[in-house]
N, C-alpha and C positions, 0 to 999 in steps of 0.2 A: 267343921273345917277339915278334920283329918280325912273324912270320907271323900271330900272334894279333892283333896291333895292326891289321894290314892287313885281316884277316878281319872284325874288328868293324866297321871303317869301310866296307868294300866290301859287306858283307852286304845292306844295303838295295837296292843295285844288282842284286846277284845274284838276289835274290828278286823283282825287278821293281817294287819300291815306288817308286823314284825313278830318274832317268836320270843324275844327277850326285851326287857326294858331298855337296856343299854344300846340296842340296835337302832332305836328311833332317834335320828340325829336332830329332829326339830323339837325335842323335849329338853327341859331343864334338868332332867333326872341325872345325867352324867355330870352336870355342873355341881349338883348337890353332893355327889360322890367324889368330887374333886378329880374327875377323869379328864376334865378340860380346863383350860385357862380362861374360859368365858366368864364374864361377870354381868350377866343380864338380870339375875334375880338376887334378892336379898337373902343369901344363904343363911346368914346368922339368925334371922327372924324365925325361919322354919326349923332349922337344926336345933335352936335353943328350946323349942317345944319338946324335943326328944330328950336332950340332956345338955348340961353345961360343958361336959367333957366332949370336945369336938370329935375325937375318934369314936367314942361310944355313941354319940349322937348320929354320926354317919352310919355306923353299923345298925343302930336301931331304925334309922330312916330306911335303910336298904331292906331290912327284914320286914318292916311295916309295909312297904310298897310291893314287896314280892309275895305277900300273903294274899292268897286268892280268897275273895269274898263274894257275897251276893249283893253287896252294896249297890244301890241305884241312886243316881243323881239326876242325870238329864236324859235317861232313856225315854224314847218316845214310843208309845204303844199305839198301833193302829186300832181304831175303834170302828168296827163295822156297824153300820146302822141297820136296824131291823124295823120295818114298818109296823104299825100297830096291827094290821091285818096278818102279817107274817108271824108276829109275836103271839097273837090269839090262836092261830092255827097250831103253832108250836106247843102252846099250853094245852090245847084241847087234845092233841095227839099224845103228848108226853104223859099227861095226867088223867087221860080218859074222862074228861069232863065235857058237858054240853056248853058251858059258858066259862070264860076266863075268870068271871067274878066268883066262881065256886071256890077258888083258892082262898078267898077271904074267910071261908067257913072251915078250912082244914084246921086240925089241931095244931098247936104252936110248933111242935117239932117238925111236922110234915110241911107246914107253911114256911118255916125257916129254910128248910132244905130246898123247897121250890124257889124261894126268893134268891138264895145263893146261886142256884142254877141259872136263873134269869139274868142276874147281874153278871155272871161269868159269860153269858152269851152276848153281852154288850148292851142290854137294855138299861136305860137310865132309871133312877129312882122315880122320877116324874112319870115316865112312860109306864112303868110297872103299876104305879098308883092309879093312873088313868084307866088302864085296861082291866085291873083286878078289883079296884075299889079299896085296896089296902092303903092305909095312911102312909105318907112318906116318912113319918116319924118311926113307924114300925119297921119299914124297909131299911131306913138308915141304921137302926140298931143291929141289923143283921151284919 
């Protein structure tokens, strides 16, 4: 819940709409800090999560929301699809093999490194399994 709260308030900064949290007029952030007389949100519910003392709760709330993190909530990542033929060509070129199924015979460490590379390139577990013969269970463990 805390991560979502921070995400909501930091989103206008992350998207480049404003430079500071207070600048975004469509946020409830200023209301929590008592910078406005608006009463659109249940301030007590959230502020009580930080402290029973209202002044300390507001200070902690502000510090919490101004802390930069790598938290992710609703970020949407584009996933580029690679056809099986493109994936096989990539494997053959990258690992100097005649067949993509040769990855199945690599030692554990090398195979894990290859699988991580393929997952990072956007191949699904199912696709990797289909073109290499490596079980989805093994791929999922990577």
